[in-house]
C-alpha positions in Angstrom: -55.3 17.1 103.7 -55.3 20.5 105.4 -56.8 20.9 108.9 -59.3 23.7 109.3 -58.8 26.0 112.3 -61.0 28.8 113.6 -59.4 31.4 115.8 -61.9 33.3 118.0 -61.8 36.4 120.1 -64.5 38.8 121.0 -64.0 41.6 118.5 -62.1 39.7 115.8 -59.9 42.8 115.7 -56.5 41.8 117.1 -55.8 38.5 118.7 -57.6 36.1 116.4 -56.5 38.1 113.4 -52.9 37.8 114.4 -53.3 34.1 115.0 -54.9 33.7 111.6 -52.0 35.6 110.0 -49.4 33.4 111.8 -51.2 30.2 110.8 -51.2 31.2 107.2 -47.6 32.2 107.3 -46.2 29.3 109.3 -48.2 26.4 107.9 -49.9 27.3 104.6 -49.7 23.7 103.4 -51.0 22.2 106.6 -53.8 24.5 107.9 -56.7 26.4 106.5 -57.1 29.3 108.9 -60.2 31.4 109.7 -61.0 33.9 112.4 -64.2 35.4 113.8 -65.6 37.1 116.8 -68.6 36.9 119.0 -69.0 40.7 118.9 -67.1 41.8 115.8 -65.7 45.3 115.8 -66.0 45.6 112.0 -62.4 46.6 111.6 -59.0 45.1 112.3 -56.9 47.0 114.7 -54.4 49.3 113.1 -52.0 48.5 115.9 -52.4 44.7 115.2 -51.7 45.3 111.5 -48.6 47.4 112.4 -47.0 45.0 114.8 -47.6 42.0 112.4 -46.1 44.0 109.5 -43.0 44.6 111.6 -42.2 40.9 111.5 -43.3 40.3 107.9 -46.9 39.1 108.3 -49.4 41.1 106.3 -52.9 41.1 107.8 -53.9 44.4 106.3 -56.4 42.6 103.9 -58.2 40.9 106.8 -61.7 41.9 107.9 -63.4 41.7 111.3 -66.3 39.3 111.0 -68.8 37.3 113.0 -69.6 33.6 113.0 -72.4 34.0 110.4 -69.8 35.5 108.0 -67.7 32.4 107.9 -67.8 30.5 104.5 -67.7 27.1 106.3 -69.0 25.8 109.6 -67.0 22.6 110.0 -63.6 22.9 111.8 -61.0 20.5 113.1 -60.0 23.1 115.8 -61.6 26.1 117.4 -59.0 28.1 119.3 -60.3 30.8 121.6 -58.1 33.7 122.8 -58.8 33.8 126.5 -62.3 35.2 126.3 -63.8 32.4 128.3 -67.6 32.3 128.5 -68.0 35.4 126.2 -67.0 33.2 123.2 -69.8 30.8 122.3 -69.0 27.2 121.7 -68.5 26.5 118.1 -68.6 22.9 116.9 -65.1 21.4 116.3 -63.3 18.1 116.7 -61.1 19.9 119.3 -61.5 23.1 121.3 -58.4 24.9 122.7 -58.1 28.1 124.8 -55.1 30.3 124.8 -55.1 32.5 127.9 -54.4 35.9 126.2 -55.4 39.4 127.5 -57.1 41.6 125.0 -54.6 44.2 123.8 -57.3 46.8 123.1 -56.4 50.1 124.6 -52.7 49.1 125.0 -49.8 50.9 123.3 -47.7 49.2 120.6 -45.5 47.5 123.2 -48.6 45.8 124.5 -49.6 44.7 121.1 -46.1 43.4 120.4 -46.3 41.4 123.7 -49.6 39.9 122.6 -48.2 39.1 119.1 -45.2 37.3 120.5 -47.4 35.2 122.9 -49.7 34.3 120.0 -46.7 33.2 117.9 -45.4 31.0 120.7 -48.8 29.4 121.2 -49.1 29.0 117.4 -45.7 27.2 117.1 -46.7 24.8 119.9 -50.2 24.3 118.3 -48.7 23.5 114.9 -46.2 21.1 116.4 -49.1 19.1 118.0 -51.3 18.8 114.9 
């Protein structure tokens, strides 16, 4: 049975979108991945889409959304992206925080650095579930 994971960042425009993309690429048979934000931007960052495309992960069809837009409300894991108290608690069997800076306003090199950190966290996460 697939585990359900919700990846959360404030705007649901970059970090959580990249995490969702990695989860779907690296463990499609083990995890059902979702993402949302406490203050959704309404669009996914073009830079996030570009740096993920560089490594073969397509998130161009993703949409920035809030918690009320999620099709389910029951998760095995909620993974926040370093936004601390700004992200509200969402019910889950386990809550994890990845200490990641928001790449908003950074150049492509900054987005690549965020992407690579997220991938490392994701590989470790998938090893532990």
